[in-house]
DRENLOLO-708373 format. One line per 5 residues: number of its first residue (from 0); their letters; for each residue y, x, z of C-alpha. Coordinates in steps of 0.05 Angstrom, whole numbers. Example, Ala and Ser with C-alpha at 12.3 -4.5 7.8 and 13.67 -1.06 7.14 Angstrom:
<rs>
0) as) -90,246,156 | -21,273,143
</rs>
This chain:
<rs>
0) mltqd) 2987,1078,1010 | 3028,1025,1027 | 3091,1008,984 | 3166,1014,1019 | 3172,944,1017
5) yynni) 3110,929,1073 | 3157,960,1120 | 3238,939,1105 | 3206,869,1142 | 3184,911,1207
10) svvlv) 3239,900,1260 | 3219,950,1332 | 3245,914,1393 | 3245,982,1442 | 3263,964,1525
15) tynpn) 3295,1015,1557 | 3311,1024,1627 | 3346,1089,1662 | 3317,1114,1613 | 3313,1204,1596
20) kdalq) 3355,1205,1546 | 3331,1270,1504 | 3260,1231,1501 | 3290,1167,1478 | 3329,1210,1413
25) vviqa) 3258,1236,1398 | 3227,1168,1412 | 3276,1128,1365 | 3276,1196,1308 | 3187,1179,1310
30) vsdqv) 3211,1104,1297 | 3249,1095,1261 | 3231,1127,1178 | 3182,1079,1198 | 3218,1004,1209
35) snvfi) 3280,972,1171 | 3317,953,1247 | 3307,982,1318 | 3338,939,1373 | 3350,979,1433
40) vdngs) 3347,925,1496 | 3374,962,1559 | 3359,931,1619 | 3417,953,1661 | 3403,1020,1668
45) snfsp) 3452,1060,1709 | 3437,1116,1670 | 3466,1079,1604 | 3517,1080,1548 | 3529,1045,1484
50) dwfdk) 3568,1108,1468 | 3504,1150,1470 | 3482,1123,1410 | 3531,1155,1373 | 3502,1207,1370
55) fegcq) 3471,1175,1307 | 3530,1163,1276 | 3525,1183,1195 | 3451,1195,1183 | 3403,1138,1162
60) isekl) 3393,1132,1235 | 3454,1088,1251 | 3453,1032,1195 | 3383,1009,1232 | 3401,1017,1302
65) hvlpq) 3428,953,1347 | 3438,968,1414 | 3430,907,1454 | 3449,930,1539 | 3444,875,1594
70) eknlg) 3483,863,1652 | 3425,871,1696 | 3352,887,1701 | 3320,816,1666 | 3249,848,1666
75) iaaaq) 3207,875,1608 | 3180,794,1580 | 3257,775,1575 | 3284,839,1545 | 3219,839,1495
80) nigik) 3240,757,1472 | 3313,790,1468 | 3295,835,1417 | 3248,780,1376 | 3306,733,1366
85) hamkl) 3349,778,1338 | 3301,805,1296 | 3291,742,1270 | 3363,719,1266 | 3348,787,1212
90) eadfv) 3293,746,1180 | 3245,809,1193 | 3166,793,1182 | 3135,838,1240 | 3156,863,1312
95) llldq) 3133,930,1322 | 3138,923,1412 | 3155,1006,1443 | 3176,1029,1515 | 3215,1087,1519
100) dsvpd) 3158,1139,1528 | 3116,1115,1472 | 3120,1178,1419 | 3088,1151,1352 | 3049,1189,1297
105) snmve) 3092,1192,1235 | 3041,1142,1201 | 3031,1099,1256 | 3061,1028,1235 | 3026,1058,1167
110) elisv) 2957,1038,1190 | 2980,981,1242 | 3015,936,1177 | 2942,962,1141 | 2904,936,1191
115) mhqks) 2946,868,1198 | 2934,857,1123 | 2872,882,1123 | 2845,832,1180 | 2893,774,1159
120) segyk) 2857,779,1086 | 2792,771,1125 | 2815,700,1131 | 2829,724,1217 | 2889,694,1247
125) iaavg) 2930,761,1284 | 2958,754,1361 | 2968,820,1351 | 2937,893,1327 | 2954,956,1379
130) ahyvd) 2964,1018,1364 | 2913,1076,1396 | 2955,1107,1457 | 2932,1190,1486 | 2957,1201,1555
135) erntd) 2949,1273,1560 | 2936,1255,1649 | 2876,1200,1625 | 2852,1230,1565 | 2788,1190,1576
140) rssfs) 2827,1115,1586 | 2812,1070,1537 | 2865,1038,1485 | 2819,971,1481 | 2782,938,1523
145) rlsgi) 2751,855,1519 | 2699,812,1556 | 2631,786,1536 | 2608,745,1585 | 2633,783,1656
150) llike) 2624,858,1621 | 2676,888,1606 | 2662,928,1538 | 2716,991,1541 | 2720,996,1468
155) sctfn) 2717,1074,1441 | 2760,1101,1393 | 2720,1154,1376 | 2717,1139,1303 | 2758,1111,1255
160) givpt) 2757,1050,1248 | 2780,975,1278 | 2771,949,1347 | 2767,884,1370 | 2806,865,1434
165) dfvis) 2816,813,1483 | 2891,842,1486 | 2922,905,1473 | 2994,930,1516 | 3047,922,1489
170) sgsli) 3074,984,1470 | 3057,1004,1403 | 3047,928,1388 | 3051,897,1322 | 3064,830,1324
175) slktf) 3078,780,1269 | 3138,737,1278 | 3109,671,1253 | 3056,662,1313 | 3111,666,1372
180) hsvgy) 3119,592,1334 | 3046,578,1347 | 3032,623,1412 | 3110,619,1446 | 3151,681,1473
185) mneal) 3117,735,1521 | 3128,700,1584 | 3198,725,1640 | 3173,689,1704 | 3108,741,1696
190) fidqv) 3187,798,1704 | 3148,867,1692 | 3070,872,1701 | 3016,836,1651 | 3068,810,1613
195) diewg) 3020,834,1548 | 2947,813,1583 | 2981,740,1585 | 3007,734,1518 | 2950,765,1489
200) lraks) 2901,723,1529 | 2944,652,1521 | 2942,677,1431 | 2861,681,1444 | 2867,607,1471
205) lgyrs) 2891,584,1409 | 2848,615,1361 | 2882,672,1353 | 2843,747,1350 | 2877,816,1373
210) fgacn) 2858,885,1346 | 2849,952,1357 | 2871,1002,1305 | 2842,1067,1325 | 2869,1111,1262
215) avmah) 2946,1077,1286 | 2959,1137,1348 | 3021,1145,1382 | 3033,1190,1455 | 3053,1140,1517
220) slged) 3051,1155,1590 | 3012,1095,1629 | 3039,1086,1706 | 3034,1146,1742 | 3002,1202,1762
225) plvfl) 2925,1174,1766 | 2893,1156,1821 | 2832,1197,1833 | 2781,1175,1879 | 2713,1197,1879
230) grkfl) 2709,1233,1817 | 2745,1173,1766 | 2812,1167,1754 | 2858,1098,1759 | 2911,1071,1734
235) nhnpl) 2969,1095,1792 | 3034,1051,1811 | 3077,1052,1860 | 3079,995,1923 | 3133,942,1891
240) rhyyi) 3100,941,1824 | 3031,916,1865 | 3070,872,1879 | 3073,857,1810 | 3006,863,1794
245) frnav) 2977,823,1848 | 3022,763,1840 | 3010,763,1769 | 2932,771,1770 | 2940,707,1827
250) wlisk) 2985,666,1779 | 2934,680,1716 | 2878,666,1754 | 2902,595,1767 | 2913,579,1673
255) kyvsi) 2865,551,1659 | 2880,574,1578 | 2852,645,1629 | 2775,649,1614 | 2724,661,1663
260) gwklr) 2699,729,1667 | 2778,739,1660 | 2783,705,1732 | 2730,754,1759 | 2759,809,1728
265) ftmvi) 2817,798,1764 | 2786,774,1823 | 2750,841,1820 | 2812,889,1813 | 2852,865,1865
270) liryl) 2784,871,1917 | 2782,940,1900 | 2855,955,1905 | 2873,919,1965 | 2820,952,1989
275) lyplw) 2822,1025,1967 | 2893,1040,1966 | 2917,1023,2040 | 2861,1071,2058 | 2883,1131,2009
280) vtprf) 2949,1127,1985 | 3015,1135,2026 | 3052,1101,2037 | 2991,1063,2058 | 3032,1003,2105
285) tylkm) 3074,993,2050 | 3033,975,1991 | 2992,941,2043 | 3058,894,2053 | 3061,896,1977
290) mtlgi) 3012,867,1956 | 2993,820,2012 | 3060,790,2001 | 3043,788,1919 | 2983,746,1933
295) whgli) 3030,704,1962 | 3072,680,1912 | 3025,687,1874 | 2991,632,1909 | 3050,580,1919
300) grmgk) 3075,599,1839 | 3134,649,1873 | 3146,681,1799 | 3211,721,1763 | 3240,772,1800
305) l) 3226,785,1869
</rs>
């Protein structure tokens, strides 16, 4: 059991966009007891009102809440950076990134910080420690993966342990704020997709390591309902999201700090999705149009919000 001192310098950056308020309340209540501060960065939601948080007045949660509404959707990376910089102003040691639909177990932060300290004491430079997410719609999906040469290794959490990974998804990731001074902040040019992958691979190129904490568990919905093809479940997103997936993947392929293995992996994903979605997923033409536009913009470097 870690002492309370470990939690006093951990701030949550929780990014919201048109959230389900009942679900958001569950997330806030689940995480607030595990950290010292909770920064809510809202990305210009049409249903967002700072007054909604008045319901927490008079309880311990209200003392930890910092509501940071934005006038428009700045993208996930920019919103995360805003929260990270506010955490720095309060002299936090660690930041925990969280999505509005991620519900952490009661001991998730304890498990994350335990792994962070264990791996740091072993001499590793830590990029991030990520939680093991459970998506009930696709329980077979692995939380952590890494490349061995050009082979993708999906790390299993069938045991209570720590697994090496090339990156962790942003939600449920614990990062030392000192790391941002060396690696840099989240890349706002990507806007919404593969922000966590880009940051993780950038950190890895600088000698940092990421780890998955199998005992740190959270419920998390990744994407929309999975696409089932030939008995396999694939991560599914709408056509606009596919624009960002394709554009950012093409852009990442051009970066020197991305390994040859990951360049090939991104290329394979692009090819499979480009063939699969126009054939099997409606609206077929819209998917084809947005994926093609994403490839073009990635090639010419047109980044940011579409």
